[in-house]
C-alpha positions as CSV (number, residue, x, y, z in Angstrom):
1,X,-7.9,-59.3,-81.3
2,X,-7.8,-55.6,-80.3
3,X,-9.8,-54.2,-77.5
4,X,-12.1,-51.2,-78.2
5,X,-11.9,-48.3,-75.8
6,X,-14.5,-45.5,-76.0
7,X,-13.9,-42.1,-74.4
8,X,-17.1,-40.6,-73.1
9,X,-17.9,-37.4,-71.1
10,X,-19.5,-34.0,-71.3
11,X,-17.9,-31.3,-73.4
12,X,-14.4,-30.0,-72.7
13,X,-13.3,-32.5,-70.1
14,X,-10.2,-33.6,-72.1
15,X,-11.4,-36.6,-74.1
16,X,-9.4,-35.6,-77.3
17,X,-6.3,-34.8,-75.2
18,X,-6.5,-38.3,-73.7
19,X,-7.2,-39.8,-77.2
20,X,-3.9,-38.3,-78.4
21,X,-2.1,-39.5,-75.3
22,X,-3.4,-43.1,-75.7
23,X,-2.7,-43.2,-79.5
24,X,0.6,-41.3,-79.2
25,X,-0.5,-39.0,-82.1
26,X,-2.1,-35.6,-82.7
27,X,-4.9,-37.1,-84.7
28,X,-7.6,-35.4,-82.7
29,X,-7.8,-31.7,-82.7
30,X,-7.7,-30.2,-79.2
31,X,-9.2,-26.8,-78.5
32,X,-10.2,-25.0,-75.3
33,X,-13.9,-24.7,-76.2
34,X,-16.8,-27.0,-75.5
35,X,-18.2,-29.2,-78.3
36,X,-15.2,-29.0,-80.7
37,X,-15.2,-32.8,-81.3
38,X,-18.5,-33.8,-82.9
39,X,-18.1,-37.2,-84.7
40,X,-16.6,-40.5,-83.5
41,X,-12.9,-40.5,-84.2
42,X,-11.0,-43.7,-84.4
43,X,-7.3,-44.3,-83.6
44,X,-5.1,-47.2,-82.7
45,X,-3.0,-47.7,-79.6
46,X,-0.5,-50.3,-78.4
47,X,0.6,-51.1,-74.8
48,X,2.7,-54.0,-73.6
49,X,2.4,-55.9,-76.9
50,X,-1.4,-55.5,-77.0
51,X,-3.4,-53.6,-79.7
52,X,-6.3,-51.3,-78.9
53,X,-8.8,-49.4,-81.0
54,X,-9.6,-46.0,-79.3
55,X,-12.8,-44.0,-80.1
56,X,-13.0,-40.3,-79.3
57,X,-16.5,-38.9,-79.1
58,X,-18.1,-35.5,-78.9
59,X,-19.5,-34.0,-75.7
60,X,-22.3,-36.2,-74.5
61,X,-25.6,-34.7,-73.5
62,X,-28.0,-37.7,-73.1
63,X,-31.2,-35.7,-72.6
64,X,-30.9,-33.5,-75.7
65,X,-33.5,-34.6,-78.3
66,X,-33.1,-32.1,-81.2
67,X,-30.5,-30.6,-83.5
68,X,-26.7,-31.0,-83.7
69,X,-26.3,-31.9,-80.0
70,X,-28.8,-34.8,-80.4
71,X,-26.8,-36.0,-83.4
72,X,-23.6,-35.9,-81.4
73,X,-25.3,-37.9,-78.6
74,X,-26.3,-40.6,-81.2
75,X,-22.7,-40.8,-82.3
76,X,-21.6,-41.3,-78.7
77,X,-24.3,-44.1,-78.1
78,X,-23.0,-45.9,-81.2
79,X,-19.4,-45.7,-79.8
80,X,-20.7,-47.1,-76.5
81,X,-22.4,-50.0,-78.3
82,X,-19.1,-50.8,-80.1
83,X,-16.8,-50.6,-77.1
84,X,-15.3,-53.3,-74.8
85,X,-14.4,-50.7,-72.1
86,X,-15.9,-47.2,-71.5
87,X,-13.5,-44.5,-70.2
88,X,-15.7,-41.9,-68.6
89,X,-13.9,-38.6,-68.1
90,X,-14.9,-35.9,-65.6
91,X,-13.2,-32.6,-64.8
92,X,-11.3,-32.4,-61.4
93,X,-11.2,-28.6,-61.6
94,X,-14.9,-28.1,-62.2
95,X,-16.1,-30.9,-59.9
96,X,-19.2,-33.0,-60.3
97,X,-21.8,-31.6,-62.7
98,X,-25.4,-32.6,-63.1
99,X,-24.6,-33.7,-66.6
100,X,-22.0,-36.1,-65.3
101,X,-24.7,-37.9,-63.3
102,X,-26.9,-38.2,-66.4
103,X,-24.0,-39.7,-68.3
104,X,-23.2,-42.1,-65.5
105,X,-26.8,-43.4,-65.5
106,X,-26.6,-44.0,-69.3
107,X,-23.3,-45.9,-69.0
108,X,-24.6,-48.1,-66.2
109,X,-27.6,-49.0,-68.3
110,X,-25.2,-50.1,-71.2
111,X,-23.9,-53.0,-69.1
112,X,-20.3,-52.3,-70.3
113,X,-17.3,-52.1,-68.0
114,X,-16.7,-48.4,-67.0
115,X,-13.6,-46.7,-65.7
116,X,-14.2,-43.4,-64.1
117,X,-11.3,-41.0,-64.9
118,X,-10.9,-37.7,-63.0
119,X,-8.9,-35.6,-65.5
120,X,-6.9,-32.4,-65.1
121,X,-5.1,-33.5,-62.0
122,X,-2.1,-31.5,-63.2
123,X,0.3,-32.2,-60.2
124,X,2.1,-35.5,-60.4
125,X,1.0,-38.0,-57.6
126,X,-1.6,-35.5,-56.5
127,X,-4.0,-37.0,-53.8
128,X,-7.5,-35.5,-53.9
129,X,-10.5,-36.1,-51.7
130,X,-13.1,-37.2,-54.3
131,X,-16.2,-38.1,-52.4
132,X,-18.4,-36.3,-54.8
133,X,-17.3,-38.5,-57.7
134,X,-18.0,-41.6,-55.7
135,X,-21.7,-40.6,-55.9
136,X,-21.7,-41.6,-59.5
137,X,-21.6,-45.3,-58.4
138,X,-18.8,-46.3,-60.8
139,X,-16.2,-47.4,-58.3
140,X,-13.0,-45.8,-57.2
141,X,-12.0,-43.0,-59.6
142,X,-8.6,-43.0,-61.4
143,X,-6.9,-39.6,-61.2
144,X,-4.8,-38.4,-64.2
145,X,-3.7,-35.5,-66.3
146,X,-4.1,-36.3,-70.0
147,X,-2.3,-33.1,-70.9
148,X,0.8,-34.0,-68.8
149,X,0.7,-37.8,-68.9
150,X,0.3,-38.3,-65.2
151,X,-1.6,-41.4,-64.1
152,X,-1.3,-43.2,-67.5
153,X,0.3,-46.4,-66.1
154,X,-2.4,-46.7,-63.5
155,X,-5.0,-46.3,-66.3
156,X,-3.4,-49.0,-68.5
157,X,-3.3,-51.3,-65.5
158,X,-7.0,-50.8,-64.8
159,X,-7.8,-51.4,-68.5
160,X,-5.8,-54.6,-68.6
161,X,-7.5,-55.9,-65.5
162,X,-11.0,-55.4,-66.9
163,X,-10.1,-56.9,-70.3
164,X,-8.6,-60.0,-68.6
165,X,-12.1,-60.8,-67.5
166,X,-13.8,-60.7,-71.0
167,X,-13.0,-61.4,-74.7
168,X,-12.7,-58.5,-77.2
169,X,-13.9,-58.3,-80.7
170,X,-12.0,-55.8,-82.8
171,X,-9.3,-56.7,-85.3
172,X,-5.7,-55.7,-84.8
173,X,-4.4,-52.3,-85.8
174,X,-2.5,-53.7,-88.7
175,X,-5.6,-55.5,-90.0
176,X,-7.8,-52.4,-89.6
177,X,-5.9,-50.2,-92.0
178,X,-4.4,-52.4,-94.7
179,X,-6.7,-51.2,-97.5
180,X,-6.6,-47.9,-99.5
181,X,-7.3,-44.7,-97.6
182,X,-10.0,-42.7,-99.3
183,X,-10.1,-38.9,-98.5
184,X,-13.4,-37.2,-99.2
185,X,-12.6,-33.6,-100.1
186,X,-14.7,-30.6,-100.9
187,X,-16.1,-27.2,-99.8
188,X,-18.4,-26.9,-96.8
189,X,-21.9,-28.3,-97.2
190,X,-21.5,-30.1,-100.5
191,X,-22.6,-33.4,-98.9
192,X,-19.3,-35.0,-97.9
193,X,-20.5,-36.5,-94.7
194,X,-23.7,-37.7,-96.3
195,X,-21.6,-39.4,-99.0
196,X,-19.4,-41.1,-96.3
197,X,-22.5,-42.4,-94.5
198,X,-24.0,-43.7,-97.8
199,X,-20.7,-45.5,-98.7
200,X,-20.5,-47.0,-95.2
201,X,-24.1,-47.9,-95.0
202,X,-24.6,-46.3,-91.6
203,X,-24.5,-43.0,-89.8
204,X,-20.9,-42.9,-88.9
205,X,-20.4,-39.2,-89.2
206,X,-22.8,-36.4,-88.3
207,X,-24.9,-34.9,-91.1
208,X,-26.6,-31.6,-90.3
209,X,-27.9,-28.8,-92.5
210,X,-25.2,-26.4,-91.5
211,X,-21.9,-25.6,-93.2
212,X,-18.8,-26.7,-91.3
213,X,-20.4,-29.4,-89.2
214,X,-17.3,-31.6,-89.6
215,X,-14.4,-29.9,-87.9
216,X,-11.9,-32.7,-87.8
217,X,-10.7,-35.3,-90.3
218,X,-12.4,-38.5,-89.2
219,X,-10.7,-41.9,-90.0
220,X,-13.0,-44.9,-90.3
221,X,-11.5,-48.4,-91.1
222,X,-14.2,-50.7,-92.6
223,X,-14.8,-53.6,-94.9
224,X,-17.0,-53.9,-98.0
225,X,-17.5,-57.0,-100.1
226,X,-14.5,-58.7,-98.5
227,X,-12.1,-55.7,-99.2
228,X,-10.7,-53.4,-96.6
229,X,-10.8,-49.6,-96.8
230,X,-10.1,-46.5,-94.6
231,X,-12.5,-43.6,-95.1
232,X,-11.2,-40.1,-94.2
233,X,-14.0,-37.5,-94.0
234,X,-12.4,-34.1,-94.1
235,X,-13.6,-30.8,-92.9
236,X,-14.8,-28.5,-95.6
237,X,-12.1,-26.0,-96.7
238,X,-13.2,-22.4,-97.3
239,X,-11.6,-19.8,-99.5
240,X,-8.4,-18.4,-97.9
241,X,-10.0,-15.0,-97.4
242,X,-12.7,-16.7,-95.2
243,X,-10.3,-18.8,-93.1
244,X,-9.9,-17.0,-89.8
245,X,-7.4,-17.5,-87.0
246,X,-7.5,-20.5,-84.6
247,X,-9.8,-23.4,-85.2
248,X,-10.5,-22.9,-88.9
249,X,-6.8,-22.9,-89.6
250,X,-6.4,-26.1,-87.7
251,X,-9.1,-27.8,-89.7
252,X,-7.5,-26.7,-92.9
253,X,-4.2,-28.1,-91.8
254,X,-5.9,-31.4,-90.8
255,X,-7.5,-31.6,-94.2
256,X,-4.2,-31.1,-96.0
257,X,-2.6,-33.8,-93.7
258,X,-5.5,-36.1,-94.7
259,X,-4.7,-35.5,-98.4
260,X,-1.1,-36.6,-97.8
261,X,-2.2,-39.8,-96.2
262,X,-4.8,-40.6,-98.9
263,X,-4.4,-43.2,-101.6
264,X,-7.5,-42.0,-103.5
265,X,-9.3,-38.7,-103.3
266,X,-13.0,-38.3,-103.9
267,X,-13.4,-34.6,-104.9
268,X,-17.1,-33.8,-104.1
269,X,-18.8,-30.9,-105.8
270,X,-22.3,-29.5,-105.6
271,X,-23.9,-30.0,-109.1
272,X,-26.3,-27.2,-108.4
273,X,-23.5,-24.7,-107.5
274,X,-21.1,-25.7,-110.4
275,X,-17.4,-25.8,-110.3
276,X,-16.0,-23.0,-108.1
277,X,-12.5,-21.4,-107.9
278,X,-12.2,-23.2,-104.5
279,X,-13.0,-26.5,-106.1
280,X,-10.3,-26.0,-108.7
281,X,-7.8,-25.0,-105.9
282,X,-8.6,-28.1,-103.8
283,X,-8.2,-30.3,-106.9
284,X,-4.9,-28.6,-107.7
285,X,-3.6,-29.3,-104.2
286,X,-4.4,-33.0,-104.6
287,X,-2.8,-33.1,-108.0
288,X,0.4,-31.4,-106.6
289,X,0.5,-34.2,-104.0
290,X,0.2,-36.8,-106.8
291,X,-3.0,-38.3,-105.5
292,X,-5.4,-40.2,-107.8
293,X,-8.7,-38.3,-108.0
294,X,-12.3,-39.3,-108.6
295,X,-14.5,-36.3,-109.5
296,X,-17.9,-36.6,-107.9
297,X,-20.8,-34.3,-108.7
298,X,-23.3,-34.6,-105.8
299,X,-27.0,-33.6,-105.7
300,X,-27.3,-34.6,-109.4
301,X,-31.0,-35.7,-108.9
302,X,-33.5,-33.1,-109.8
303,X,-31.2,-31.3,-112.3
304,X,-32.8,-30.7,-115.7
305,X,-31.1,-32.1,-118.8
306,X,-29.9,-28.6,-119.9
307,X,-28.4,-28.0,-116.4
308,X,-26.6,-31.3,-116.5
309,X,-25.0,-30.6,-119.9
310,X,-23.9,-27.2,-118.7
311,X,-22.2,-28.5,-115.5
312,X,-20.4,-31.2,-117.6
313,X,-19.1,-28.5,-120.0
314,X,-18.0,-26.4,-117.0
315,X,-16.2,-29.4,-115.5
316,X,-14.3,-30.1,-118.7
317,X,-13.4,-26.5,-119.2
318,X,-12.3,-25.6,-115.6
319,X,-10.6,-28.9,-114.8
320,X,-9.1,-29.6,-118.2
321,X,-5.9,-30.7,-116.5
322,X,-7.8,-33.6,-115.0
323,X,-9.2,-35.1,-118.1
324,X,-7.7,-38.5,-117.2
325,X,-9.6,-38.6,-113.9
326,X,-12.9,-40.7,-113.7
327,X,-16.1,-38.7,-113.2
328,X,-19.3,-39.8,-111.4
329,X,-22.7,-38.0,-110.9
330,X,-24.5,-39.2,-107.8
331,X,-27.0,-38.4,-105.1
332,X,-25.5,-39.1,-101.8
333,X,-28.8,-38.5,-100.0
334,X,-30.7,-41.1,-102.0
335,X,-27.7,-43.4,-102.7
336,X,-27.9,-43.3,-106.4
337,X,-24.6,-43.9,-108.2
338,X,-22.7,-44.3,-104.9
339,X,-21.9,-48.0,-105.3
340,X,-20.2,-47.2,-108.7
341,X,-17.6,-45.1,-106.9
342,X,-15.9,-48.3,-105.6
343,X,-15.1,-49.5,-109.1
344,X,-13.1,-46.3,-109.7
345,X,-11.5,-46.4,-106.2
346,X,-10.4,-50.0,-106.6
347,X,-9.0,-49.4,-110.1
348,X,-7.1,-46.3,-109.1
349,X,-5.7,-48.0,-106.1
350,X,-4.4,-50.9,-108.2
351,X,-3.0,-48.7,-110.9
352,X,-1.2,-46.4,-108.5
353,X,0.7,-49.4,-107.0
354,X,2.0,-50.7,-110.3
355,X,5.7,-51.3,-110.9
356,X,7.4,-51.4,-114.4
357,X,10.8,-53.0,-115.2
358,X,13.5,-50.7,-116.7
359,X,13.6,-53.0,-119.8
360,X,9.9,-52.5,-120.5
361,X,10.1,-48.8,-120.0
362,X,13.1,-48.4,-122.3
363,X,11.5,-50.5,-125.1
364,X,8.5,-48.2,-124.9
365,X,10.8,-45.1,-124.9
366,X,12.4,-46.3,-128.1
367,X,9.1,-46.9,-129.8
368,X,7.6,-43.6,-128.6
369,X,10.7,-41.5,-129.6
370,X,10.9,-43.2,-133.0
371,X,7.3,-42.3,-133.7
372,X,7.9,-38.6,-132.9
373,X,11.5,-37.4,-132.4
374,X,12.3,-34.6,-129.9
375,X,13.0,-31.2,-131.6
376,X,16.4,-29.8,-132.6
377,X,17.8,-27.1,-130.4
378,X,20.7,-24.9,-131.8
379,X,21.2,-27.5,-134.5
380,X,21.5,-30.4,-132.1
381,X,18.8,-33.1,-131.4
382,X,17.6,-33.5,-127.8
383,X,18.4,-37.0,-126.8
384,X,16.3,-39.2,-124.5
385,X,18.7,-42.0,-123.7
386,X,17.2,-43.9,-120.8
387,X,14.1,-44.2,-118.6
388,X,13.3,-46.0,-115.3
389,X,10.6,-45.8,-112.6
390,X,11.4,-43.5,-109.7
391,X,8.5,-44.3,-107.4
392,X,4.7,-44.8,-106.9
393,X,1.9,-42.5,-105.6
394,X,2.3,-40.9,-108.0
395,X,3.9,-43.2,-110.5
396,X,7.1,-41.4,-111.5
397,X,9.2,-42.0,-114.6
398,X,12.7,-40.6,-114.6
399,X,14.3,-39.8,-118.0
400,X,18.1,-39.3,-118.6
401,X,19.6,-37.7,-121.7
402,X,21.2,-34.6,-123.1
403,X,19.7,-31.0,-123.3
404,X,16.6,-32.2,-121.4
405,X,16.3,-28.8,-119.7
406,X,15.4,-27.5,-123.2
407,X,12.7,-30.1,-123.9
408,X,9.5,-28.2,-124.8
409,X,6.4,-28.5,-122.7
410,X,4.5,-29.8,-125.7
411,X,6.9,-32.8,-126.1
412,X,6.7,-33.5,-122.4
413,X,2.9,-33.7,-122.7
414,X,3.3,-36.0,-125.7
415,X,5.5,-38.3,-123.6
416,X,3.0,-38.3,-120.7
417,X,0.1,-39.2,-123.0
418,X,2.1,-41.9,-124.9
419,X,3.3,-43.6,-121.7
420,X,-0.1,-43.3,-120.0
421,X,-1.7,-45.0,-123.0
422,X,0.9,-47.7,-123.5
423,X,1.0,-48.6,-119.7
424,X,-2.7,-48.4,-119.4
425,X,-2.5,-46.0,-116.4
426,X,-6.1,-45.0,-116.6
427,X,-7.1,-42.3,-114.0
428,X,-3.9,-42.0,-112.1
429,X,-1.4,-39.1,-112.1
430,X,1.8,-39.7,-113.9
431,X,4.9,-37.6,-113.0
432,X,7.8,-37.2,-115.4
433,X,11.3,-36.1,-114.2
434,X,14.2,-35.2,-116.5
435,X,17.8,-35.6,-115.5
436,X,20.8,-34.2,-117.4
437,X,23.9,-36.3,-118.0
438,X,24.9,-39.8,-118.8
439,X,22.8,-42.9,-118.2
440,X,23.5,-44.1,-114.6
441,X,22.6,-47.6,-115.6
442,X,24.7,-47.9,-118.7
443,X,27.2,-50.3,-117.2
444,X,24.3,-52.6,-116.2
445,X,22.3,-52.6,-119.4
446,X,18.5,-52.6,-119.6
447,X,17.0,-55.4,-117.6
448,X,13.5,-56.7,-117.9
């Protein structure tokens, strides 16, 4: 069983930098500004043959009772409740702050083991007089530099010593993420985080009536009805003209990276706002990456019948290239229609993993071509001689033959529709590749 480590501290003390150091990734965005991390962010770590689940949290302000900061504090308290060991970071350069003492009191009340980490000790083997940090009553501080990696062995030794005294309750990293990864995509403020919370059945990500609340892509492994999933809540992507330098570009890059990791994409749109150019662009990016897509119209409740018909017509007109994708109308806030999303997610995941024998594909190719021959070009018939599967996610079919560079787009669409129907590839993208020359499998023959 993996131990759960939660990183806690006031804003800008280096929690996300330490998260990346522990997990050996760049999963958490790091920026030199307070309050950049807002949600709980999960990652996995491994040290000396032992698995860990690491939780990065936003800047903790225990006394705040209203607004976004209060929501961040709630996220941190939930991480504290989940953790086996709390890693409390303070800033060596700024010294002890009043907020550090408030956090220390809260951590002592939790009853969880706490390691006090004095971060930003940027000189290797630096020895500092730290009497002020002893006032927190959390034992001898561990000095380290998350940015440079100093003090990490001492930290791991202290973690191991604490865990040797108590059992842990998380599953191993391989068990945590063996289900489909679901990326929730959309423009800012369309209700992505509300949908994530509705699907999870708890407030795992911050929901606040302010565009751009989510700044990072948050990965959440979970289980539902005996099946495992990984939810990825992405930051809202603005139109290119509105994406400035620095942090917003980082969030866009993280969103695109999340799309590459996803097995299924939930494209969330605001039913009241209609289908925007940015929606079409985001869907296009997911299609280019070959990801199965579920179209989700949120905030459906309250729309009149005429408005519902209008948005459906707009969806079909503007996203005509996605007619194969499943469509759901929901209210994430009230939960209506949310459970039905899992039916589409499970079906797309299963379909996107399918493999077909070369014999089956070539029998289909023969039937499809005999029903509608390719056209003549300069008096010669285009020949489709052989087909085999080239990969999954997206499912790729590779065709070999003569003059395939002259095959019209209309005939390629005919092939795609015919194979999609015959193979029952409902809802998933299908990519066709055409190769000139002789059949590379001719000497082997078609095998079932």
